[in-house]
PyMOL CGO cylinders between C-alpha atoms (Angstrom):
from pymol import cmd
from pymol.cgo import CYLINDER

trace = [
    CYLINDER, 79.49, 16.35, 268.40, 81.41, 13.19, 267.66, 0.3, 1, 1, 1, 1, 1, 1,
    CYLINDER, 81.41, 13.19, 267.66, 85.06, 12.31, 267.21, 0.3, 1, 1, 1, 1, 1, 1,
    CYLINDER, 85.06, 12.31, 267.21, 86.17, 12.35, 263.60, 0.3, 1, 1, 1, 1, 1, 1,
    CYLINDER, 86.17, 12.35, 263.60, 88.94, 10.26, 262.07, 0.3, 1, 1, 1, 1, 1, 1,
    CYLINDER, 88.94, 10.26, 262.07, 92.28, 12.02, 261.54, 0.3, 1, 1, 1, 1, 1, 1,
    CYLINDER, 92.28, 12.02, 261.54, 92.43, 10.82, 257.94, 0.3, 1, 1, 1, 1, 1, 1,
    CYLINDER, 92.43, 10.82, 257.94, 91.07, 11.78, 254.57, 0.3, 1, 1, 1, 1, 1, 1,
    CYLINDER, 91.07, 11.78, 254.57, 88.56, 9.81, 252.55, 0.3, 1, 1, 1, 1, 1, 1,
    CYLINDER, 88.56, 9.81, 252.55, 87.32, 9.74, 248.99, 0.3, 1, 1, 1, 1, 1, 1,
    CYLINDER, 87.32, 9.74, 248.99, 84.40, 8.14, 247.20, 0.3, 1, 1, 1, 1, 1, 1,
    CYLINDER, 84.40, 8.14, 247.20, 85.80, 6.85, 243.93, 0.3, 1, 1, 1, 1, 1, 1,
    CYLINDER, 85.80, 6.85, 243.93, 84.07, 5.56, 240.83, 0.3, 1, 1, 1, 1, 1, 1,
    CYLINDER, 84.07, 5.56, 240.83, 85.28, 3.62, 237.82, 0.3, 1, 1, 1, 1, 1, 1,
    CYLINDER, 85.28, 3.62, 237.82, 85.99, 6.57, 235.49, 0.3, 1, 1, 1, 1, 1, 1,
    CYLINDER, 85.99, 6.57, 235.49, 89.51, 7.32, 234.36, 0.3, 1, 1, 1, 1, 1, 1,
    CYLINDER, 89.51, 7.32, 234.36, 89.04, 9.17, 231.08, 0.3, 1, 1, 1, 1, 1, 1,
    CYLINDER, 89.04, 9.17, 231.08, 89.12, 12.88, 232.03, 0.3, 1, 1, 1, 1, 1, 1,
    CYLINDER, 89.12, 12.88, 232.03, 92.02, 14.96, 233.32, 0.3, 1, 1, 1, 1, 1, 1,
    CYLINDER, 92.02, 14.96, 233.32, 90.70, 15.07, 236.89, 0.3, 1, 1, 1, 1, 1, 1,
    CYLINDER, 90.70, 15.07, 236.89, 90.09, 11.33, 236.96, 0.3, 1, 1, 1, 1, 1, 1,
    CYLINDER, 90.09, 11.33, 236.96, 93.65, 10.48, 235.97, 0.3, 1, 1, 1, 1, 1, 1,
    CYLINDER, 93.65, 10.48, 235.97, 95.19, 13.04, 238.35, 0.3, 1, 1, 1, 1, 1, 1,
    CYLINDER, 95.19, 13.04, 238.35, 92.98, 11.84, 241.23, 0.3, 1, 1, 1, 1, 1, 1,
    CYLINDER, 92.98, 11.84, 241.23, 93.80, 8.18, 240.60, 0.3, 1, 1, 1, 1, 1, 1,
    CYLINDER, 93.80, 8.18, 240.60, 97.51, 8.94, 240.26, 0.3, 1, 1, 1, 1, 1, 1,
    CYLINDER, 97.51, 8.94, 240.26, 97.64, 10.60, 243.68, 0.3, 1, 1, 1, 1, 1, 1,
    CYLINDER, 97.64, 10.60, 243.68, 95.78, 7.68, 245.25, 0.3, 1, 1, 1, 1, 1, 1,
    CYLINDER, 95.78, 7.68, 245.25, 98.15, 5.16, 243.63, 0.3, 1, 1, 1, 1, 1, 1,
    CYLINDER, 98.15, 5.16, 243.63, 101.14, 6.99, 245.12, 0.3, 1, 1, 1, 1, 1, 1,
    CYLINDER, 101.14, 6.99, 245.12, 99.69, 7.41, 248.65, 0.3, 1, 1, 1, 1, 1, 1,
    CYLINDER, 99.69, 7.41, 248.65, 102.43, 5.43, 250.39, 0.3, 1, 1, 1, 1, 1, 1,
    CYLINDER, 102.43, 5.43, 250.39, 101.41, 6.90, 253.77, 0.3, 1, 1, 1, 1, 1, 1,
    CYLINDER, 101.41, 6.90, 253.77, 97.85, 5.52, 253.45, 0.3, 1, 1, 1, 1, 1, 1,
    CYLINDER, 97.85, 5.52, 253.45, 96.47, 8.98, 254.25, 0.3, 1, 1, 1, 1, 1, 1,
    CYLINDER, 96.47, 8.98, 254.25, 93.27, 8.52, 252.23, 0.3, 1, 1, 1, 1, 1, 1,
    CYLINDER, 93.27, 8.52, 252.23, 90.66, 5.84, 252.81, 0.3, 1, 1, 1, 1, 1, 1,
    CYLINDER, 90.66, 5.84, 252.81, 88.99, 4.90, 249.52, 0.3, 1, 1, 1, 1, 1, 1,
    CYLINDER, 88.99, 4.90, 249.52, 85.32, 3.96, 249.24, 0.3, 1, 1, 1, 1, 1, 1,
    CYLINDER, 85.32, 3.96, 249.24, 83.28, 3.00, 246.20, 0.3, 1, 1, 1, 1, 1, 1,
    CYLINDER, 83.28, 3.00, 246.20, 81.10, 0.26, 244.79, 0.3, 1, 1, 1, 1, 1, 1,
    CYLINDER, 81.10, 0.26, 244.79, 84.22, -1.72, 243.84, 0.3, 1, 1, 1, 1, 1, 1,
    CYLINDER, 84.22, -1.72, 243.84, 87.98, -1.32, 243.89, 0.3, 1, 1, 1, 1, 1, 1,
    CYLINDER, 87.98, -1.32, 243.89, 87.96, -0.45, 240.18, 0.3, 1, 1, 1, 1, 1, 1,
    CYLINDER, 87.96, -0.45, 240.18, 91.56, 0.79, 240.15, 0.3, 1, 1, 1, 1, 1, 1,
    CYLINDER, 91.56, 0.79, 240.15, 93.11, -1.88, 242.43, 0.3, 1, 1, 1, 1, 1, 1,
    CYLINDER, 93.11, -1.88, 242.43, 94.13, 0.67, 245.04, 0.3, 1, 1, 1, 1, 1, 1,
    CYLINDER, 94.13, 0.67, 245.04, 95.70, -0.48, 248.29, 0.3, 1, 1, 1, 1, 1, 1,
    CYLINDER, 95.70, -0.48, 248.29, 93.67, 1.66, 250.68, 0.3, 1, 1, 1, 1, 1, 1,
    CYLINDER, 93.67, 1.66, 250.68, 90.24, 0.54, 249.46, 0.3, 1, 1, 1, 1, 1, 1,
    CYLINDER, 90.24, 0.54, 249.46, 87.86, 0.21, 252.43, 0.3, 1, 1, 1, 1, 1, 1,
    CYLINDER, 87.86, 0.21, 252.43, 84.73, -1.06, 250.71, 0.3, 1, 1, 1, 1, 1, 1,
    CYLINDER, 84.73, -1.06, 250.71, 81.42, 0.26, 249.51, 0.3, 1, 1, 1, 1, 1, 1,
    CYLINDER, 81.42, 0.26, 249.51, 79.48, 2.94, 251.33, 0.3, 1, 1, 1, 1, 1, 1,
    CYLINDER, 79.48, 2.94, 251.33, 76.82, 1.74, 253.74, 0.3, 1, 1, 1, 1, 1, 1,
    CYLINDER, 76.82, 1.74, 253.74, 73.50, 2.19, 251.92, 0.3, 1, 1, 1, 1, 1, 1,
    CYLINDER, 73.50, 2.19, 251.92, 75.38, 4.23, 249.27, 0.3, 1, 1, 1, 1, 1, 1,
    CYLINDER, 75.38, 4.23, 249.27, 75.14, 7.22, 251.61, 0.3, 1, 1, 1, 1, 1, 1,
    CYLINDER, 75.14, 7.22, 251.61, 78.24, 9.37, 251.17, 0.3, 1, 1, 1, 1, 1, 1,
    CYLINDER, 78.24, 9.37, 251.17, 77.19, 11.90, 253.83, 0.3, 1, 1, 1, 1, 1, 1,
    CYLINDER, 77.19, 11.90, 253.83, 77.06, 9.27, 256.60, 0.3, 1, 1, 1, 1, 1, 1,
    CYLINDER, 77.06, 9.27, 256.60, 80.69, 8.46, 255.87, 0.3, 1, 1, 1, 1, 1, 1,
    CYLINDER, 80.69, 8.46, 255.87, 81.84, 12.07, 255.32, 0.3, 1, 1, 1, 1, 1, 1,
    CYLINDER, 81.84, 12.07, 255.32, 80.82, 13.09, 258.83, 0.3, 1, 1, 1, 1, 1, 1,
    CYLINDER, 80.82, 13.09, 258.83, 83.16, 10.44, 260.26, 0.3, 1, 1, 1, 1, 1, 1,
    CYLINDER, 83.16, 10.44, 260.26, 86.26, 12.07, 258.75, 0.3, 1, 1, 1, 1, 1, 1,
    CYLINDER, 86.26, 12.07, 258.75, 88.02, 15.40, 259.25, 0.3, 1, 1, 1, 1, 1, 1,
    CYLINDER, 88.02, 15.40, 259.25, 89.38, 15.46, 255.71, 0.3, 1, 1, 1, 1, 1, 1,
    CYLINDER, 89.38, 15.46, 255.71, 88.24, 14.69, 252.19, 0.3, 1, 1, 1, 1, 1, 1,
    CYLINDER, 88.24, 14.69, 252.19, 90.21, 14.52, 248.95, 0.3, 1, 1, 1, 1, 1, 1,
    CYLINDER, 90.21, 14.52, 248.95, 88.69, 15.27, 245.58, 0.3, 1, 1, 1, 1, 1, 1,
    CYLINDER, 88.69, 15.27, 245.58, 89.54, 16.47, 242.11, 0.3, 1, 1, 1, 1, 1, 1,
    CYLINDER, 89.54, 16.47, 242.11, 86.96, 17.89, 239.74, 0.3, 1, 1, 1, 1, 1, 1,
    CYLINDER, 86.96, 17.89, 239.74, 86.77, 16.15, 236.37, 0.3, 1, 1, 1, 1, 1, 1,
    CYLINDER, 86.77, 16.15, 236.37, 88.37, 19.23, 234.81, 0.3, 1, 1, 1, 1, 1, 1,
    CYLINDER, 88.37, 19.23, 234.81, 89.78, 22.57, 235.98, 0.3, 1, 1, 1, 1, 1, 1,
    CYLINDER, 89.78, 22.57, 235.98, 87.40, 25.22, 234.62, 0.3, 1, 1, 1, 1, 1, 1,
    CYLINDER, 87.40, 25.22, 234.62, 86.95, 28.81, 235.78, 0.3, 1, 1, 1, 1, 1, 1,
    CYLINDER, 86.95, 28.81, 235.78, 83.68, 29.46, 237.64, 0.3, 1, 1, 1, 1, 1, 1,
    CYLINDER, 83.68, 29.46, 237.64, 82.88, 25.74, 237.65, 0.3, 1, 1, 1, 1, 1, 1,
    CYLINDER, 82.88, 25.74, 237.65, 82.77, 23.85, 240.94, 0.3, 1, 1, 1, 1, 1, 1,
    CYLINDER, 82.77, 23.85, 240.94, 80.51, 20.92, 241.73, 0.3, 1, 1, 1, 1, 1, 1,
    CYLINDER, 80.51, 20.92, 241.73, 79.30, 18.80, 244.62, 0.3, 1, 1, 1, 1, 1, 1,
    CYLINDER, 79.30, 18.80, 244.62, 82.87, 17.50, 244.76, 0.3, 1, 1, 1, 1, 1, 1,
    CYLINDER, 82.87, 17.50, 244.76, 83.78, 20.58, 246.85, 0.3, 1, 1, 1, 1, 1, 1,
    CYLINDER, 83.78, 20.58, 246.85, 80.35, 21.60, 248.21, 0.3, 1, 1, 1, 1, 1, 1,
    CYLINDER, 80.35, 21.60, 248.21, 79.46, 18.24, 249.84, 0.3, 1, 1, 1, 1, 1, 1,
    CYLINDER, 79.46, 18.24, 249.84, 82.59, 17.93, 251.99, 0.3, 1, 1, 1, 1, 1, 1,
    CYLINDER, 82.59, 17.93, 251.99, 82.25, 21.51, 253.22, 0.3, 1, 1, 1, 1, 1, 1,
    CYLINDER, 82.25, 21.51, 253.22, 78.56, 21.03, 254.03, 0.3, 1, 1, 1, 1, 1, 1,
    CYLINDER, 78.56, 21.03, 254.03, 79.59, 17.90, 255.97, 0.3, 1, 1, 1, 1, 1, 1,
    CYLINDER, 79.59, 17.90, 255.97, 82.25, 20.02, 257.74, 0.3, 1, 1, 1, 1, 1, 1,
    CYLINDER, 82.25, 20.02, 257.74, 85.29, 18.33, 256.23, 0.3, 1, 1, 1, 1, 1, 1,
    CYLINDER, 85.29, 18.33, 256.23, 88.44, 20.13, 255.17, 0.3, 1, 1, 1, 1, 1, 1,
    CYLINDER, 88.44, 20.13, 255.17, 88.75, 19.22, 251.49, 0.3, 1, 1, 1, 1, 1, 1,
    CYLINDER, 88.75, 19.22, 251.49, 92.05, 18.70, 249.69, 0.3, 1, 1, 1, 1, 1, 1,
    CYLINDER, 92.05, 18.70, 249.69, 90.99, 19.99, 246.28, 0.3, 1, 1, 1, 1, 1, 1,
    CYLINDER, 90.99, 19.99, 246.28, 92.00, 20.26, 242.65, 0.3, 1, 1, 1, 1, 1, 1,
    CYLINDER, 92.00, 20.26, 242.65, 89.72, 21.93, 240.14, 0.3, 1, 1, 1, 1, 1, 1,
    CYLINDER, 89.72, 21.93, 240.14, 88.09, 25.35, 239.74, 0.3, 1, 1, 1, 1, 1, 1,
    CYLINDER, 88.09, 25.35, 239.74, 91.06, 27.76, 239.42, 0.3, 1, 1, 1, 1, 1, 1,
    CYLINDER, 91.06, 27.76, 239.42, 89.11, 30.68, 240.90, 0.3, 1, 1, 1, 1, 1, 1,
    CYLINDER, 89.11, 30.68, 240.90, 87.22, 28.89, 243.68, 0.3, 1, 1, 1, 1, 1, 1,
    CYLINDER, 87.22, 28.89, 243.68, 88.55, 31.54, 246.09, 0.3, 1, 1, 1, 1, 1, 1,
    CYLINDER, 88.55, 31.54, 246.09, 86.19, 34.02, 244.37, 0.3, 1, 1, 1, 1, 1, 1,
    CYLINDER, 86.19, 34.02, 244.37, 83.29, 32.05, 245.87, 0.3, 1, 1, 1, 1, 1, 1,
    CYLINDER, 83.29, 32.05, 245.87, 84.49, 30.65, 249.18, 0.3, 1, 1, 1, 1, 1, 1,
    CYLINDER, 84.49, 30.65, 249.18, 87.17, 31.48, 251.71, 0.3, 1, 1, 1, 1, 1, 1,
    CYLINDER, 87.17, 31.48, 251.71, 90.45, 29.77, 250.74, 0.3, 1, 1, 1, 1, 1, 1,
    CYLINDER, 90.45, 29.77, 250.74, 90.83, 28.61, 254.36, 0.3, 1, 1, 1, 1, 1, 1,
    CYLINDER, 90.83, 28.61, 254.36, 87.77, 26.36, 253.87, 0.3, 1, 1, 1, 1, 1, 1,
    CYLINDER, 87.77, 26.36, 253.87, 89.74, 24.03, 251.56, 0.3, 1, 1, 1, 1, 1, 1,
    CYLINDER, 89.74, 24.03, 251.56, 93.33, 23.13, 250.68, 0.3, 1, 1, 1, 1, 1, 1,
    CYLINDER, 93.33, 23.13, 250.68, 94.27, 23.56, 247.04, 0.3, 1, 1, 1, 1, 1, 1,
    CYLINDER, 94.27, 23.56, 247.04, 96.50, 20.85, 245.61, 0.3, 1, 1, 1, 1, 1, 1,
    CYLINDER, 96.50, 20.85, 245.61, 98.68, 20.90, 242.51, 0.3, 1, 1, 1, 1, 1, 1,
    CYLINDER, 98.68, 20.90, 242.51, 98.13, 17.39, 241.16, 0.3, 1, 1, 1, 1, 1, 1,
    CYLINDER, 98.13, 17.39, 241.16, 100.98, 17.85, 238.68, 0.3, 1, 1, 1, 1, 1, 1,
    CYLINDER, 100.98, 17.85, 238.68, 103.16, 17.54, 241.81, 0.3, 1, 1, 1, 1, 1, 1,
    CYLINDER, 103.16, 17.54, 241.81, 102.01, 14.29, 243.45, 0.3, 1, 1, 1, 1, 1, 1,
    CYLINDER, 102.01, 14.29, 243.45, 104.82, 14.10, 246.07, 0.3, 1, 1, 1, 1, 1, 1,
    CYLINDER, 104.82, 14.10, 246.07, 104.21, 17.75, 247.01, 0.3, 1, 1, 1, 1, 1, 1,
    CYLINDER, 104.21, 17.75, 247.01, 100.45, 17.20, 247.26, 0.3, 1, 1, 1, 1, 1, 1,
    CYLINDER, 100.45, 17.20, 247.26, 100.89, 14.13, 249.46, 0.3, 1, 1, 1, 1, 1, 1,
    CYLINDER, 100.89, 14.13, 249.46, 103.30, 16.11, 251.67, 0.3, 1, 1, 1, 1, 1, 1,
    CYLINDER, 103.30, 16.11, 251.67, 100.65, 18.84, 252.08, 0.3, 1, 1, 1, 1, 1, 1,
    CYLINDER, 100.65, 18.84, 252.08, 98.00, 16.27, 253.02, 0.3, 1, 1, 1, 1, 1, 1,
    CYLINDER, 98.00, 16.27, 253.02, 100.36, 14.60, 255.51, 0.3, 1, 1, 1, 1, 1, 1,
    CYLINDER, 100.36, 14.60, 255.51, 101.32, 17.94, 257.07, 0.3, 1, 1, 1, 1, 1, 1,
    CYLINDER, 101.32, 17.94, 257.07, 97.70, 19.09, 257.33, 0.3, 1, 1, 1, 1, 1, 1,
    CYLINDER, 97.70, 19.09, 257.33, 96.69, 15.91, 259.14, 0.3, 1, 1, 1, 1, 1, 1,
    CYLINDER, 96.69, 15.91, 259.14, 99.73, 15.97, 261.45, 0.3, 1, 1, 1, 1, 1, 1,
    CYLINDER, 99.73, 15.97, 261.45, 99.15, 19.65, 262.32, 0.3, 1, 1, 1, 1, 1, 1,
    CYLINDER, 99.15, 19.65, 262.32, 95.36, 19.21, 262.60, 0.3, 1, 1, 1, 1, 1, 1,
    CYLINDER, 95.36, 19.21, 262.60, 94.42, 21.94, 260.13, 0.3, 1, 1, 1, 1, 1, 1,
    CYLINDER, 94.42, 21.94, 260.13, 90.79, 20.80, 260.46, 0.3, 1, 1, 1, 1, 1, 1,
    CYLINDER, 90.79, 20.80, 260.46, 90.58, 22.04, 264.06, 0.3, 1, 1, 1, 1, 1, 1,
    CYLINDER, 90.58, 22.04, 264.06, 92.36, 25.26, 263.08, 0.3, 1, 1, 1, 1, 1, 1,
    CYLINDER, 92.36, 25.26, 263.08, 89.87, 25.93, 260.25, 0.3, 1, 1, 1, 1, 1, 1,
    CYLINDER, 89.87, 25.93, 260.25, 86.57, 24.41, 261.40, 0.3, 1, 1, 1, 1, 1, 1,
    CYLINDER, 86.57, 24.41, 261.40, 84.92, 27.77, 262.16, 0.3, 1, 1, 1, 1, 1, 1,
    CYLINDER, 84.92, 27.77, 262.16, 85.69, 29.04, 258.64, 0.3, 1, 1, 1, 1, 1, 1,
    CYLINDER, 85.69, 29.04, 258.64, 84.46, 25.73, 257.18, 0.3, 1, 1, 1, 1, 1, 1,
    CYLINDER, 84.46, 25.73, 257.18, 81.19, 26.20, 259.09, 0.3, 1, 1, 1, 1, 1, 1,
    CYLINDER, 81.19, 26.20, 259.09, 80.86, 29.78, 257.83, 0.3, 1, 1, 1, 1, 1, 1,
    CYLINDER, 80.86, 29.78, 257.83, 81.33, 28.56, 254.25, 0.3, 1, 1, 1, 1, 1, 1,
    CYLINDER, 81.33, 28.56, 254.25, 78.83, 25.75, 254.87, 0.3, 1, 1, 1, 1, 1, 1,
    CYLINDER, 78.83, 25.75, 254.87, 76.22, 28.39, 255.70, 0.3, 1, 1, 1, 1, 1, 1,
    CYLINDER, 76.22, 28.39, 255.70, 77.21, 30.48, 252.67, 0.3, 1, 1, 1, 1, 1, 1,
    CYLINDER, 77.21, 30.48, 252.67, 76.87, 27.44, 250.39, 0.3, 1, 1, 1, 1, 1, 1,
    CYLINDER, 76.87, 27.44, 250.39, 73.47, 26.49, 251.80, 0.3, 1, 1, 1, 1, 1, 1,
    CYLINDER, 73.47, 26.49, 251.80, 72.06, 30.02, 251.99, 0.3, 1, 1, 1, 1, 1, 1,
    CYLINDER, 72.06, 30.02, 251.99, 73.61, 31.81, 249.01, 0.3, 1, 1, 1, 1, 1, 1,
    CYLINDER, 73.61, 31.81, 249.01, 75.33, 29.55, 246.49, 0.3, 1, 1, 1, 1, 1, 1,
    CYLINDER, 75.33, 29.55, 246.49, 72.92, 26.65, 245.98, 0.3, 1, 1, 1, 1, 1, 1,
    CYLINDER, 72.92, 26.65, 245.98, 70.06, 26.57, 243.51, 0.3, 1, 1, 1, 1, 1, 1,
    CYLINDER, 70.06, 26.57, 243.51, 67.13, 27.71, 245.67, 0.3, 1, 1, 1, 1, 1, 1,
    CYLINDER, 67.13, 27.71, 245.67, 68.74, 30.87, 247.10, 0.3, 1, 1, 1, 1, 1, 1,
    CYLINDER, 68.74, 30.87, 247.10, 69.83, 31.82, 243.57, 0.3, 1, 1, 1, 1, 1, 1,
    CYLINDER, 69.83, 31.82, 243.57, 66.30, 31.25, 242.19, 0.3, 1, 1, 1, 1, 1, 1,
    CYLINDER, 66.30, 31.25, 242.19, 64.84, 33.28, 245.05, 0.3, 1, 1, 1, 1, 1, 1,
    CYLINDER, 64.84, 33.28, 245.05, 67.25, 36.13, 244.31, 0.3, 1, 1, 1, 1, 1, 1,
    CYLINDER, 67.25, 36.13, 244.31, 66.27, 36.08, 240.62, 0.3, 1, 1, 1, 1, 1, 1,
    CYLINDER, 66.27, 36.08, 240.62, 62.57, 36.16, 241.50, 0.3, 1, 1, 1, 1, 1, 1,
    CYLINDER, 62.57, 36.16, 241.50, 63.18, 39.21, 243.69, 0.3, 1, 1, 1, 1, 1, 1,
    CYLINDER, 63.18, 39.21, 243.69, 64.62, 41.20, 240.73, 0.3, 1, 1, 1, 1, 1, 1,
]
cmd.load_cgo(trace, "trace")
């Protein structure tokens, strides 16, 4: 075990054309508390908390250094969640999340923190409170349970294996 940073991080690209992109970038622009460290190839959106590119473009090596991760899917679609939520959980981060409206049908709602990105001040207040109250430590066992569920039930190979068994 290693000590993790009591902050959130995000890996951010250049895109800004879909709903999730604009909501994500808006929250980051308004992060006056500097709660979220921003990584990416470049500081495409001129954000104040940009920390640089990822070492060797390896997101996982950086994720395991943080307790928290922030991400918004490109769109909010039912039954549609991507690596944007799976990767942080597999790396044992508590993810501040916007996207799949019924994600709770797949994973325990204590394994992530849902944000309403139409309310930027409210979302930033939730992130600040979670970090101050150390929600990561309070939820890490559930995050680990969901990590195992993701790896053993929800990813491609377990699903293929289940289909073969039919």
